[in-house]
OpenMM code with the backbone's topology and positions (N, CA, C; nanometers):
from openmm import Vec3, app, unit

residues = "MET ASN ALA ARG THR ALA PHE ALA VAL LEU ALA THR ALA LEU VAL LEU THR GLY CYS SER GLY ASP ILE GLN GLU LEU SER TYR GLY ASP LYS ALA LYS LYS ASP ASN LEU GLU VAL SER VAL VAL ARG VAL ASP ALA GLY THR SER GLY ASP LEU SER VAL LEU LYS ASP ALA ALA GLN TYR GLN GLY ARG THR PRO TYR TYR VAL HIS TYR ARG VAL THR LYS THR GLU ALA GLY ASP VAL ASN GLY PRO SER PHE ASP VAL THR ALA ASP GLY ASP ARG LEU THR GLN LEU ASN ILE MET SER ALA PHE PRO LYS PRO VAL VAL GLY GLU ASP GLY GLN LEU SER TYR GLU LYS ALA PRO LYS PHE ASP LYS CYS LEU ASP GLU HIS ASP SER ALA LYS PHE GLU LYS ALA ALA ALA GLY GLU SER TYR GLU ALA CYS SER VAL TYR LEU SER GLU SER GLY SER SER ALA GLU PRO GLU LYS VAL GLU TRP VAL LYS GLY GLY LEU LEU ARG SER SER ASP ASP GLU ALA PHE ALA ILE TRP LYS".split()
positions = [
    Vec3(1.2206, -4.5417, 1.4152),
    Vec3(1.1639, -4.4302, 1.4886),
    Vec3(1.0363, -4.4807, 1.5544),
    Vec3(1.0214, -4.4534, 1.6853),
    Vec3(0.9018, -4.4994, 1.7537),
    Vec3(0.7877, -4.4003, 1.7318),
    Vec3(0.6686, -4.4369, 1.7746),
    Vec3(0.5479, -4.3568, 1.7528),
    Vec3(0.5590, -4.2195, 1.8206),
    Vec3(0.6169, -4.2163, 1.9425),
    Vec3(0.6288, -4.0889, 2.0150),
    Vec3(0.7215, -3.9925, 1.9386),
    Vec3(0.8344, -4.0424, 1.8871),
    Vec3(0.9273, -3.9582, 1.8114),
    Vec3(0.8624, -3.9112, 1.6817),
    Vec3(0.7921, -4.0024, 1.6124),
    Vec3(0.7254, -3.9658, 1.4875),
    Vec3(0.6214, -3.8565, 1.5138),
    Vec3(0.5454, -3.8670, 1.6234),
    Vec3(0.4453, -3.7659, 1.6576),
    Vec3(0.5125, -3.6322, 1.6871),
    Vec3(0.6249, -3.6335, 1.7593),
    Vec3(0.6965, -3.5105, 1.7929),
    Vec3(0.7484, -3.4422, 1.6668),
    Vec3(0.8010, -3.5194, 1.5722),
    Vec3(0.8502, -3.4629, 1.4472),
    Vec3(0.7353, -3.4016, 1.3682),
    Vec3(0.6208, -3.4711, 1.3605),
    Vec3(0.5036, -3.4217, 1.2893),
    Vec3(0.4501, -3.2955, 1.3560),
    Vec3(0.4417, -3.2938, 1.4878),
    Vec3(0.3919, -3.1772, 1.5607),
    Vec3(0.4837, -3.0568, 1.5399),
    Vec3(0.6146, -3.0798, 1.5435),
    Vec3(0.7101, -2.9709, 1.5205),
    Vec3(0.6948, -2.9156, 1.3799),
    Vec3(0.6787, -3.0019, 1.2814),
    Vec3(0.6622, -2.9577, 1.1430),
    Vec3(0.5358, -2.8735, 1.1280),
    Vec3(0.4268, -2.9143, 1.1930),
    Vec3(0.3023, -2.8379, 1.1862),
    Vec3(0.3162, -2.7017, 1.2525),
    Vec3(0.3832, -2.6959, 1.3660),
    Vec3(0.4025, -2.5694, 1.4356),
    Vec3(0.4881, -2.4758, 1.3513),
    Vec3(0.5978, -2.5263, 1.2944),
    Vec3(0.6843, -2.4420, 1.2132),
    Vec3(0.6127, -2.3932, 1.0880),
    Vec3(0.5320, -2.4785, 1.0268),
    Vec3(0.4547, -2.4375, 0.9100),
    Vec3(0.3569, -2.3283, 0.9482),
    Vec3(0.2951, -2.3394, 1.0646),
    Vec3(0.1989, -2.2404, 1.1106),
    Vec3(0.2621, -2.1074, 1.1426),
    Vec3(0.3925, -2.1008, 1.1672),
    Vec3(0.4596, -1.9757, 1.2012),
    Vec3(0.4601, -1.8774, 1.0855),
    Vec3(0.4554, -1.9288, 0.9632),
    Vec3(0.4595, -1.8392, 0.8494),
    Vec3(0.3271, -1.7662, 0.8315),
    Vec3(0.2223, -1.8093, 0.8993),
    Vec3(0.0935, -1.7416, 0.8918),
    Vec3(0.0186, -1.7822, 0.7665),
    Vec3(-0.1112, -1.7640, 0.7741),
    Vec3(-0.1940, -1.7931, 0.6586),
    Vec3(-0.2140, -1.6650, 0.5795),
    Vec3(-0.1795, -1.6690, 0.4541),
    Vec3(-0.1993, -1.5544, 0.3671),
    Vec3(-0.3407, -1.5633, 0.3121),
    Vec3(-0.4158, -1.4562, 0.3317),
    Vec3(-0.5526, -1.4521, 0.2828),
    Vec3(-0.5514, -1.4152, 0.1345),
    Vec3(-0.6068, -1.5015, 0.0480),
    Vec3(-0.6178, -1.4710, -0.0944),
    Vec3(-0.7595, -1.4251, -0.1206),
    Vec3(-0.7710, -1.3034, -0.1751),
    Vec3(-0.9005, -1.2377, -0.1850),
    Vec3(-0.9250, -1.1810, -0.3237),
    Vec3(-1.0511, -1.1496, -0.3485),
    Vec3(-1.0896, -1.0761, -0.4690),
    Vec3(-1.1021, -0.9294, -0.4305),
    Vec3(-1.0896, -0.8410, -0.5290),
    Vec3(-1.1059, -0.6984, -0.5005),
    Vec3(-1.2411, -0.6755, -0.4344),
    Vec3(-1.2391, -0.5944, -0.3300),
    Vec3(-1.3603, -0.5658, -0.2532),
    Vec3(-1.3720, -0.6490, -0.1267),
    Vec3(-1.3050, -0.7643, -0.1216),
    Vec3(-1.3069, -0.8478, -0.0017),
    Vec3(-1.2221, -0.7849, 0.1079),
    Vec3(-1.2553, -0.8161, 0.2328),
    Vec3(-1.1871, -0.7584, 0.3488),
    Vec3(-1.0884, -0.8574, 0.4095),
    Vec3(-0.9728, -0.8046, 0.4490),
    Vec3(-0.8730, -0.8822, 0.5221),
    Vec3(-0.8555, -0.8177, 0.6589),
    Vec3(-0.8304, -0.9005, 0.7605),
    Vec3(-0.8109, -0.8487, 0.8962),
    Vec3(-0.6733, -0.8880, 0.9460),
    Vec3(-0.6077, -0.7907, 1.0109),
    Vec3(-0.4779, -0.8155, 1.0738),
    Vec3(-0.4659, -0.7184, 1.1894),
    Vec3(-0.4297, -0.7712, 1.3056),
    Vec3(-0.4176, -0.6901, 1.4268),
    Vec3(-0.5465, -0.6110, 1.4469),
    Vec3(-0.5392, -0.4784, 1.4494),
    Vec3(-0.6602, -0.4002, 1.4747),
    Vec3(-0.7068, -0.3239, 1.3506),
    Vec3(-0.6805, -0.3810, 1.2316),
    Vec3(-0.7250, -0.3206, 1.1072),
    Vec3(-0.8008, -0.4195, 1.0206),
    Vec3(-0.8952, -0.3647, 0.9473),
    Vec3(-0.9643, -0.4383, 0.8424),
    Vec3(-0.9390, -0.3583, 0.7148),
    Vec3(-0.8865, -0.4244, 0.6132),
    Vec3(-0.8468, -0.3568, 0.4904),
    Vec3(-0.9128, -0.4241, 0.3717),
    Vec3(-0.9555, -0.3410, 0.2786),
    Vec3(-1.0127, -0.3915, 0.1545),
    Vec3(-0.9536, -0.3138, 0.0380),
    Vec3(-0.8931, -0.3848, -0.0562),
    Vec3(-0.8516, -0.3214, -0.1811),
    Vec3(-0.9743, -0.3252, -0.2702),
    Vec3(-1.0268, -0.2088, -0.3001),
    Vec3(-1.1532, -0.1982, -0.3727),
    Vec3(-1.1332, -0.2237, -0.5218),
    Vec3(-1.0298, -0.1598, -0.5788),
    Vec3(-1.0040, -0.1772, -0.7220),
    Vec3(-0.8661, -0.1202, -0.7556),
    Vec3(-0.8190, -0.1551, -0.8742),
    Vec3(-0.6967, -0.0984, -0.9302),
    Vec3(-0.7333, -0.0440, -1.0673),
    Vec3(-0.7102, 0.0867, -1.0864),
    Vec3(-0.7398, 0.1515, -1.2137),
    Vec3(-0.6099, 0.1878, -1.2839),
    Vec3(-0.6086, 0.1710, -1.4154),
    Vec3(-0.4935, 0.2133, -1.4952),
    Vec3(-0.5115, 0.3593, -1.5334),
    Vec3(-0.4049, 0.4349, -1.5221),
    Vec3(-0.4054, 0.5717, -1.5686),
    Vec3(-0.3370, 0.5786, -1.7036),
    Vec3(-0.2983, 0.6988, -1.7421),
    Vec3(-0.2233, 0.7176, -1.8659),
    Vec3(-0.0950, 0.7933, -1.8330),
    Vec3(0.0006, 0.7858, -1.9218),
    Vec3(0.1251, 0.8580, -1.8973),
    Vec3(0.0993, 1.0078, -1.8877),
    Vec3(-0.0071, 1.0574, -1.9499),
    Vec3(-0.0440, 1.1981, -1.9410),
    Vec3(-0.0801, 1.2400, -1.7994),
    Vec3(-0.1278, 1.1453, -1.7171),
    Vec3(-0.1614, 1.1758, -1.5777),
    Vec3(-0.0392, 1.2259, -1.5006),
    Vec3(0.0786, 1.1835, -1.5433),
    Vec3(0.2018, 1.2175, -1.4724),
    Vec3(0.2503, 1.3586, -1.5031),
    Vec3(0.1814, 1.4285, -1.5927),
    Vec3(0.2219, 1.5648, -1.6284),
    Vec3(0.2072, 1.6622, -1.5115),
    Vec3(0.1331, 1.6250, -1.4069),
    Vec3(0.1186, 1.7124, -1.2896),
    Vec3(0.2460, 1.7150, -1.2052),
    Vec3(0.3370, 1.6232, -1.2302),
    Vec3(0.4607, 1.6170, -1.1526),
    Vec3(0.5620, 1.7184, -1.2035),
    Vec3(0.6429, 1.7693, -1.1137),
    Vec3(0.7417, 1.8720, -1.1468),
    Vec3(0.8393, 1.8246, -1.2543),
    Vec3(0.8917, 1.7057, -1.2397),
    Vec3(0.9865, 1.6491, -1.3358),
    Vec3(0.9183, 1.5395, -1.4175),
    Vec3(0.8083, 1.5748, -1.4814),
    Vec3(0.7265, 1.4761, -1.5528),
    Vec3(0.8051, 1.4006, -1.6596),
    Vec3(0.9045, 1.4643, -1.7196),
    Vec3(0.9820, 1.3996, -1.8263),
    Vec3(1.0527, 1.2729, -1.7780),
    Vec3(1.0912, 1.2692, -1.6507),
    Vec3(1.1616, 1.1503, -1.6003),
    Vec3(1.0692, 1.0291, -1.5882),
    Vec3(0.9386, 1.0500, -1.5999),
    Vec3(0.8422, 0.9401, -1.5899),
    Vec3(0.7887, 0.8989, -1.7268),
    Vec3(0.8480, 0.9506, -1.8318),
    Vec3(0.8019, 0.9206, -1.9669),
    Vec3(0.8042, 0.7703, -1.9919),
    Vec3(0.6979, 0.7205, -2.0524),
    Vec3(0.6882, 0.5780, -2.0850),
    Vec3(0.6376, 0.4910, -1.9722),
    Vec3(0.6055, 0.5527, -1.8581),
    Vec3(0.5557, 0.4762, -1.7431),
    Vec3(0.4054, 0.4970, -1.7300),
    Vec3(0.3382, 0.3952, -1.6817),
    Vec3(0.1936, 0.4026, -1.6616),
    Vec3(0.1635, 0.4039, -1.5135),
    Vec3(0.0794, 0.4985, -1.4681),
    Vec3(0.0384, 0.4966, -1.3274),
    Vec3(-0.0793, 0.4007, -1.3077),
    Vec3(-0.0770, 0.3294, -1.1964),
    Vec3(-0.1896, 0.2445, -1.1553),
    Vec3(-0.2356, 0.2940, -1.0199),
    Vec3(-0.3659, 0.3096, -1.0054),
    Vec3(-0.4245, 0.3661, -0.8847),
    Vec3(-0.4885, 0.2551, -0.8022),
    Vec3(-0.4343, 0.2309, -0.6833),
    Vec3(-0.4871, 0.1293, -0.5929),
    Vec3(-0.5795, 0.1992, -0.4929),
    Vec3(-0.7090, 0.1739, -0.5063),
    Vec3(-0.8101, 0.2322, -0.4177),
    Vec3(-0.8391, 0.1320, -0.3061),
    Vec3(-0.8347, 0.1797, -0.1824),
    Vec3(-0.8551, 0.0888, -0.0699),
    Vec3(-0.9318, 0.1568, 0.0433),
    Vec3(-0.9841, 0.0735, 0.1329),
    Vec3(-1.0599, 0.1206, 0.2493),
    Vec3(-0.9988, 0.0559, 0.3734),
    Vec3(-0.9809, 0.1356, 0.4799),
    Vec3(-0.9225, 0.0888, 0.6050),
    Vec3(-1.0205, 0.1178, 0.7178),
    Vec3(-1.0450, 0.0178, 0.8013),
    Vec3(-1.1335, 0.0326, 0.9173),
    Vec3(-1.0574, -0.0111, 1.0412),
    Vec3(-1.0687, 0.0687, 1.1451),
    Vec3(-1.0061, 0.0363, 1.2735),
    Vec3(-1.1016, -0.0562, 1.3485),
    Vec3(-1.0553, -0.1744, 1.3854),
    Vec3(-1.1430, -0.2712, 1.4525),
    Vec3(-1.1347, -0.2639, 1.6038),
    Vec3(-1.0290, -0.2027, 1.6556),
    Vec3(-1.0115, -0.1867, 1.8008),
    Vec3(-0.9489, -0.0500, 1.8263),
    Vec3(-0.9747, 0.0044, 1.9432),
    Vec3(-0.9109, 0.1306, 1.9814),
    Vec3(-0.7616, 0.1060, 2.0004),
    Vec3(-0.6819, 0.2100, 1.9881),
    Vec3(-0.5389, 0.1978, 2.0108),
    Vec3(-0.4584, 0.2344, 1.8885),
    Vec3(-0.3269, 0.2156, 1.9023),
    Vec3(-0.2348, 0.2508, 1.7949),
    Vec3(-0.2586, 0.1654, 1.6714),
    Vec3(-0.2349, 0.2264, 1.5577),
    Vec3(-0.2479, 0.1544, 1.4313),
    Vec3(-0.1327, 0.1923, 1.3395),
    Vec3(-0.0940, 0.0996, 1.2573),
    Vec3(-0.0033, 0.1265, 1.1466),
    Vec3(-0.0829, 0.0967, 1.0213),
    Vec3(-0.1033, 0.1992, 0.9405),
    Vec3(-0.1802, 0.1803, 0.8182),
    Vec3(-0.1169, 0.0771, 0.7282),
    Vec3(-0.1924, 0.0294, 0.6322),
    Vec3(-0.1404, -0.0761, 0.5450),
    Vec3(-0.0374, -0.0237, 0.4458),
    Vec3(0.0549, -0.1095, 0.4111),
    Vec3(0.1490, -0.0855, 0.3020),
    Vec3(0.1237, -0.1940, 0.1991),
    Vec3(0.1353, -0.1564, 0.0748),
    Vec3(0.1053, -0.2513, -0.0324),
    Vec3(0.2243, -0.2691, -0.1246),
    Vec3(0.2365, -0.3896, -0.1781),
    Vec3(0.3231, -0.4177, -0.2917),
    Vec3(0.2300, -0.4516, -0.4064),
    Vec3(0.2556, -0.3929, -0.5220),
    Vec3(0.1763, -0.4209, -0.6412),
    Vec3(0.2704, -0.4861, -0.7415),
    Vec3(0.2274, -0.5986, -0.7954),
    Vec3(0.3116, -0.6773, -0.8842),
    Vec3(0.2506, -0.6861, -1.0231),
    Vec3(0.3347, -0.6676, -1.1242),
    Vec3(0.2950, -0.6847, -1.2642),
    Vec3(0.4039, -0.7643, -1.3335),
    Vec3(0.3641, -0.8679, -1.4004),
    Vec3(0.4576, -0.9538, -1.4735),
    Vec3(0.5716, -1.0030, -1.3839),
    Vec3(0.5376, -1.0305, -1.2570),
    Vec3(0.6339, -1.0851, -1.1623),
    Vec3(0.7236, -0.9834, -1.0945),
    Vec3(0.7165, -0.8555, -1.1329),
    Vec3(0.8014, -0.7513, -1.0743),
    Vec3(0.7168, -0.6524, -0.9948),
    Vec3(0.7744, -0.6031, -0.8839),
    Vec3(0.7054, -0.5014, -0.8040),
    Vec3(0.7068, -0.3679, -0.8760),
    Vec3(0.5925, -0.3011, -0.8732),
    Vec3(0.5840, -0.1663, -0.9282),
    Vec3(0.6377, -0.0680, -0.8251),
    Vec3(0.6761, 0.0488, -0.8715),
    Vec3(0.7304, 0.1534, -0.7856),
    Vec3(0.6157, 0.2363, -0.7293),
    Vec3(0.6125, 0.2524, -0.5976),
    Vec3(0.5105, 0.3383, -0.5377),
    Vec3(0.5555, 0.4830, -0.5507),
    Vec3(0.4640, 0.5677, -0.5945),
    Vec3(0.4912, 0.7102, -0.6077),
    Vec3(0.4361, 0.7786, -0.4838),
    Vec3(0.5251, 0.8279, -0.3986),
    Vec3(0.4838, 0.8944, -0.2752),
    Vec3(0.4850, 1.0450, -0.2962),
    Vec3(0.3701, 1.1054, -0.2792),
    Vec3(0.3580, 1.2505, -0.2877),
    Vec3(0.3250, 1.2966, -0.1475),
    Vec3(0.4176, 1.3658, -0.0870),
    Vec3(0.4057, 1.4051, 0.0526),
    Vec3(0.3351, 1.5403, 0.0640),
    Vec3(0.2024, 1.5383, 0.0607),
    Vec3(0.1273, 1.6629, 0.0692),
    Vec3(0.1408, 1.7274, 0.2059),
    Vec3(0.1775, 1.6507, 0.3077),
    Vec3(0.1944, 1.7058, 0.4420),
    Vec3(0.3238, 1.7867, 0.4536),
    Vec3(0.4121, 1.7759, 0.3557),
    Vec3(0.5386, 1.8477, 0.3570),
    Vec3(0.5487, 1.9365, 0.2331),
    Vec3(0.4727, 2.0473, 0.2303),
    Vec3(0.4781, 2.1338, 0.1123),
    Vec3(0.6151, 2.1976, 0.0969),
    Vec3(0.6502, 2.2250, -0.0261),
    Vec3(0.7807, 2.2832, -0.0564),
    Vec3(0.7796, 2.4333, -0.0263),
    Vec3(0.8733, 2.4808, 0.0581),
    Vec3(0.8796, 2.6247, 0.0841),
    Vec3(0.9337, 2.6997, -0.0379),
    Vec3(0.8715, 2.8133, -0.0664),
    Vec3(0.9108, 2.8945, -0.1808),
    Vec3(0.9203, 3.0400, -0.1346),
    Vec3(1.0294, 3.1080, -0.1707),
    Vec3(1.0444, 3.2504, -0.1406),
    Vec3(1.0120, 3.3272, -0.2679),
    Vec3(0.9094, 3.4126, -0.2591),
    Vec3(0.8659, 3.4901, -0.3747),
    Vec3(0.9591, 3.6054, -0.4056),
    Vec3(0.9336, 3.6716, -0.5182),
    Vec3(1.0139, 3.7871, -0.5584),
    Vec3(1.0086, 3.8983, -0.4552),
    Vec3(0.8975, 3.9014, -0.3789),
    Vec3(0.8828, 4.0038, -0.2750),
    Vec3(0.9502, 3.9635, -0.1435),
    Vec3(1.0148, 3.8457, -0.1435),
    Vec3(1.0841, 3.7990, -0.0234),
    Vec3(0.9943, 3.7254, 0.0748),
    Vec3(0.8668, 3.7140, 0.0422),
    Vec3(0.7718, 3.6463, 0.1307),
    Vec3(0.7780, 3.4949, 0.1119),
    Vec3(0.7686, 3.4245, 0.2231),
    Vec3(0.7691, 3.2779, 0.2217),
    Vec3(0.6277, 3.2265, 0.1978),
    Vec3(0.6158, 3.1329, 0.1077),
    Vec3(0.4880, 3.0643, 0.0857),
    Vec3(0.5210, 2.9171, 0.0635),
    Vec3(0.4191, 2.8387, 0.0448),
    Vec3(0.4389, 2.6948, 0.0276),
    Vec3(0.3719, 2.6480, -0.1008),
    Vec3(0.4481, 2.5720, -0.1768),
    Vec3(0.3971, 2.5154, -0.3007),
    Vec3(0.3206, 2.3877, -0.2672),
    Vec3(0.1976, 2.3809, -0.3122),
    Vec3(0.1170, 2.2622, -0.2845),
    Vec3(0.1693, 2.1428, -0.3637),
    Vec3(0.1560, 2.0267, -0.3035),
    Vec3(0.1954, 1.9032, -0.3715),
    Vec3(0.0980, 1.8763, -0.4858),
    Vec3(0.1459, 1.8143, -0.5919),
    Vec3(0.0548, 1.7824, -0.7022),
    Vec3(-0.0498, 1.6817, -0.6579),
    Vec3(-0.1640, 1.6865, -0.7241),
    Vec3(-0.2718, 1.5920, -0.6929),
    Vec3(-0.3104, 1.5174, -0.8194),
    Vec3(-0.3427, 1.3941, -0.7999),
    Vec3(-0.3964, 1.3123, -0.9072),
    Vec3(-0.5473, 1.3067, -0.8862),
    Vec3(-0.6223, 1.3679, -0.9750),
    Vec3(-0.7678, 1.3702, -0.9599),
    Vec3(-0.8264, 1.2293, -0.9531),
    Vec3(-0.7617, 1.1334, -1.0170),
    Vec3(-0.8105, 0.9960, -1.0187),
    Vec3(-0.7719, 0.9191, -0.8931),
    Vec3(-0.6909, 0.9812, -0.8066),
    Vec3(-0.6375, 0.9075, -0.6912),
    Vec3(-0.6105, 1.0032, -0.5762),
    Vec3(-0.7152, 1.0402, -0.5048),
    Vec3(-0.6994, 1.1317, -0.3922),
    Vec3(-0.6807, 1.0532, -0.2628),
    Vec3(-0.5882, 1.0980, -0.1819),
    Vec3(-0.5626, 1.0381, -0.0513),
    Vec3(-0.5513, 1.1530, 0.0473),
    Vec3(-0.6637, 1.1874, 0.1076),
    Vec3(-0.6663, 1.3044, 0.1941),
    Vec3(-0.6965, 1.2695, 0.3398),
    Vec3(-0.6754, 1.1438, 0.3775),
    Vec3(-0.7006, 1.1067, 0.5173),
    Vec3(-0.5885, 1.1614, 0.6057),
    Vec3(-0.6200, 1.1795, 0.7309),
    Vec3(-0.5251, 1.2315, 0.8298),
    Vec3(-0.4852, 1.1151, 0.9202),
    Vec3(-0.3636, 1.0641, 0.9024),
    Vec3(-0.3208, 0.9455, 0.9781),
    Vec3(-0.3138, 0.9737, 1.1276),
    Vec3(-0.2774, 1.0959, 1.1676),
    Vec3(-0.2719, 1.1295, 1.3108),
    Vec3(-0.4118, 1.1263, 1.3713),
    Vec3(-0.5084, 1.1742, 1.2981),
    Vec3(-0.6480, 1.1731, 1.3452),
    Vec3(-0.6999, 1.0288, 1.3524),
    Vec3(-0.6660, 0.9485, 1.2512),
    Vec3(-0.7113, 0.8096, 1.2493),
    Vec3(-0.6494, 0.7308, 1.3641),
    Vec3(-0.5272, 0.7630, 1.4012),
    Vec3(-0.4598, 0.6953, 1.5125),
    Vec3(-0.5402, 0.7106, 1.6419),
    Vec3(-0.6037, 0.8265, 1.6587),
    Vec3(-0.6817, 0.8545, 1.7801),
    Vec3(-0.8290, 0.8156, 1.7661),
    Vec3(-0.8690, 0.7708, 1.6498),
    Vec3(-1.0095, 0.7386, 1.6233),
    Vec3(-1.0553, 0.6169, 1.7026),
    Vec3(-1.1845, 0.6110, 1.7226),
    Vec3(-1.2456, 0.4979, 1.7926),
    Vec3(-1.2583, 0.3786, 1.6986),
    Vec3(-1.2786, 0.2633, 1.7561),
    Vec3(-1.3027, 0.1428, 1.6777),
    Vec3(-1.4240, 0.1671, 1.5881),
    Vec3(-1.4167, 0.1164, 1.4666),
    Vec3(-1.5254, 0.1324, 1.3713),
    Vec3(-1.5045, 0.2470, 1.2732),
    Vec3(-1.4097, 0.3373, 1.3033),
    Vec3(-1.3815, 0.4490, 1.2124),
    Vec3(-1.3095, 0.3966, 1.0875),
    Vec3(-1.3394, 0.4584, 0.9733),
    Vec3(-1.2824, 0.4159, 0.8456),
    Vec3(-1.2354, 0.5344, 0.7644),
    Vec3(-1.1533, 0.5058, 0.6676),
    Vec3(-1.1191, 0.6040, 0.5653),
    Vec3(-1.0964, 0.5310, 0.4336),
    Vec3(-1.1141, 0.6040, 0.3257),
    Vec3(-1.0832, 0.5516, 0.1932),
    Vec3(-0.9649, 0.6304, 0.1396),
    Vec3(-0.8771, 0.5612, 0.0706),
    Vec3(-0.7564, 0.6258, 0.0202),
    Vec3(-0.7156, 0.5622, -0.1120),
    Vec3(-0.6109, 0.6159, -0.1669),
    Vec3(-0.5597, 0.5677, -0.2945),
    Vec3(-0.4090, 0.5877, -0.2961),
    Vec3(-0.3385, 0.4935, -0.3558),
    Vec3(-0.1937, 0.5032, -0.3736),
    Vec3(-0.1618, 0.4873, -0.5219),
    Vec3(-0.0543, 0.5531, -0.5651),
    Vec3(-0.0130, 0.5498, -0.7046),
    Vec3(0.1092, 0.4595, -0.7188),
    Vec3(0.1038, 0.3690, -0.8155),
    Vec3(0.2147, 0.2794, -0.8462),
    Vec3(0.2487, 0.2952, -0.9929),
    Vec3(0.3778, 0.2920, -1.0246),
    Vec3(0.4231, 0.3142, -1.1615),
    Vec3(0.4838, 0.1886, -1.2221),
    Vec3(0.4483, 0.1650, -1.3484),
    Vec3(0.5092, 0.0549, -1.4225),
    Vec3(0.6522, 0.0917, -1.4579),
    Vec3(0.7261, -0.0058, -1.5010),
    Vec3(0.8591, 0.0209, -1.5553),
    Vec3(0.8412, 0.0909, -1.6899),
    Vec3(0.9371, 0.1673, -1.7308),
    Vec3(0.9293, 0.2388, -1.8576),
    Vec3(0.9100, 0.1399, -1.9726),
    Vec3(0.8076, 0.1648, -2.0519),
    Vec3(0.7802, 0.0813, -2.1682),
    Vec3(0.7044, -0.0468, -2.1401),
    Vec3(0.6787, -0.0786, -2.0132),
    Vec3(0.6072, -0.2026, -1.9797),
    Vec3(0.4580, -0.1853, -2.0041),
    Vec3(0.3970, -0.2887, -2.0610),
    Vec3(0.2519, -0.2877, -2.0810),
    Vec3(0.1829, -0.3877, -1.9880),
    Vec3(0.2602, -0.4487, -1.8969),
    Vec3(0.2040, -0.5475, -1.8037),
    Vec3(0.1171, -0.4776, -1.6997),
    Vec3(-0.0055, -0.5261, -1.6844),
    Vec3(-0.0964, -0.4701, -1.5852),
    Vec3(-0.0783, -0.5424, -1.4522),
    Vec3(-0.1130, -0.4754, -1.3418),
    Vec3(-0.0982, -0.5397, -1.2101),
    Vec3(-0.1750, -0.6712, -1.2024),
    Vec3(-0.1077, -0.7725, -1.1471),
    Vec3(-0.1698, -0.9033, -1.1316),
    Vec3(-0.2123, -0.9295, -0.9880),
    Vec3(-0.1502, -0.8562, -0.8931),
    Vec3(-0.1888, -0.8736, -0.7532),
    Vec3(-0.1447, -0.7543, -0.6701),
    Vec3(-0.2170, -0.7355, -0.5599),
    Vec3(-0.1843, -0.6339, -0.4605),
    Vec3(-0.1669, -0.7078, -0.3285),
    Vec3(-0.0512, -0.6908, -0.2637),
    Vec3(-0.0227, -0.7589, -0.1377),
    Vec3(-0.0176, -0.6583, -0.0236),
    Vec3(-0.0850, -0.6905, 0.0853),
    Vec3(-0.0764, -0.6114, 0.2085),
    Vec3(0.0429, -0.6661, 0.2839),
    Vec3(0.1456, -0.5834, 0.3010),
    Vec3(0.2692, -0.6251, 0.3663),
    Vec3(0.2920, -0.5445, 0.4926),
    Vec3(0.3894, -0.5846, 0.5696),
    Vec3(0.4174, -0.5244, 0.7004),
    Vec3(0.4336, -0.3736, 0.6937),
    Vec3(0.5181, -0.3242, 0.6083),
    Vec3(0.5354, -0.1798, 0.5911),
    Vec3(0.6204, -0.1144, 0.6962),
    Vec3(0.6315, 0.0177, 0.6864),
    Vec3(0.7081, 0.0954, 0.7823),
    Vec3(0.8513, 0.1173, 0.7370),
    Vec3(0.9264, 0.1918, 0.8164),
    Vec3(1.0641, 0.2266, 0.7826),
    Vec3(1.1564, 0.1057, 0.7807),
    Vec3(1.1281, 0.0064, 0.8624),
    Vec3(1.2155, -0.1100, 0.8722),
    Vec3(1.1706, -0.2217, 0.7794),
    Vec3(1.0885, -0.1895, 0.6813),
    Vec3(1.0343, -0.2888, 0.5910),
    Vec3(1.1441, -0.3529, 0.5078),
    Vec3(1.1335, -0.4813, 0.4945),
    Vec3(1.2288, -0.5582, 0.4157),
    Vec3(1.1579, -0.6124, 0.2926),
    Vec3(1.2313, -0.6340, 0.1861),
    Vec3(1.1716, -0.6926, 0.0658),
    Vec3(1.1306, -0.8372, 0.0910),
    Vec3(1.1757, -0.8953, 0.2032),
    Vec3(1.1398, -1.0326, 0.2383),
    Vec3(1.0109, -1.0411, 0.3200),
    Vec3(0.9530, -0.9258, 0.3592),
    Vec3(0.8333, -0.9285, 0.4429),
    Vec3(0.7227, -1.0069, 0.3739),
    Vec3(0.6644, -1.0955, 0.4502),
    Vec3(0.5569, -1.1797, 0.3993),
    Vec3(0.4259, -1.1026, 0.3984),
    Vec3(0.3446, -1.1301, 0.2991),
    Vec3(0.2162, -1.0637, 0.2861),
    Vec3(0.1155, -1.1197, 0.3864),
    Vec3(0.0271, -1.0316, 0.4339),
    Vec3(-0.0859, -1.0743, 0.5184),
    Vec3(-0.2004, -1.1204, 0.4292),
    Vec3(-0.2206, -1.0463, 0.3194),
    Vec3(-0.3320, -1.0745, 0.2285),
    Vec3(-0.2912, -1.0383, 0.0862),
    Vec3(-0.3544, -1.1072, -0.0076),
    Vec3(-0.3286, -1.0815, -0.1497),
    Vec3(-0.4628, -1.0668, -0.2194),
    Vec3(-0.4772, -0.9550, -0.2930),
    Vec3(-0.5970, -0.9347, -0.3736),
    Vec3(-0.5586, -0.9564, -0.5187),
    Vec3(-0.6445, -1.0312, -0.5889),
    Vec3(-0.6221, -1.0578, -0.7330),
    Vec3(-0.7484, -1.0247, -0.8084),
] * unit.nanometer
topology = app.Topology()
chain = topology.addChain("A")
for resn in residues:
    res = topology.addResidue(resn, chain)
    for name in ("N", "CA", "C"):
        topology.addAtom(name, app.Element.getBySymbol(name[0]), res)
């Protein structure tokens, strides 16, 4: 192999390696930047199985521990944004994210025939009351703090070892590579 071919092979290898992107490894509280967002996972708190009693079918969560991922998001540029999605891992396995859709209250018809809406349960230790539609229109520099709930497997005592900021969205794949990892 001549020098020109060897250089071309080396250059191609470097370019292909660079395509996977650099994953930022951070400590809790450190900031990661991607596109027009700056994200910081502030901390992860362990809850108790009793915290899950606010859920309608609390019995189905028996033996599981909730973990609260507290994070801060800042818009670095004006324009559209997709908020961060996280994977939380404990003992090598992804924890289940518990999505409580407070924006979609459950309709209830009372005994008097009147329609009302049942409020979604709230975790006092993990409030997420930001308005994503409002944040989408916000100017650069605007921030919000939020929290997401992740559940351990039933009977597992493994605590989260890392939080990964991943692509997210409806088309998210389990193969999506992380932008940043907090440990």
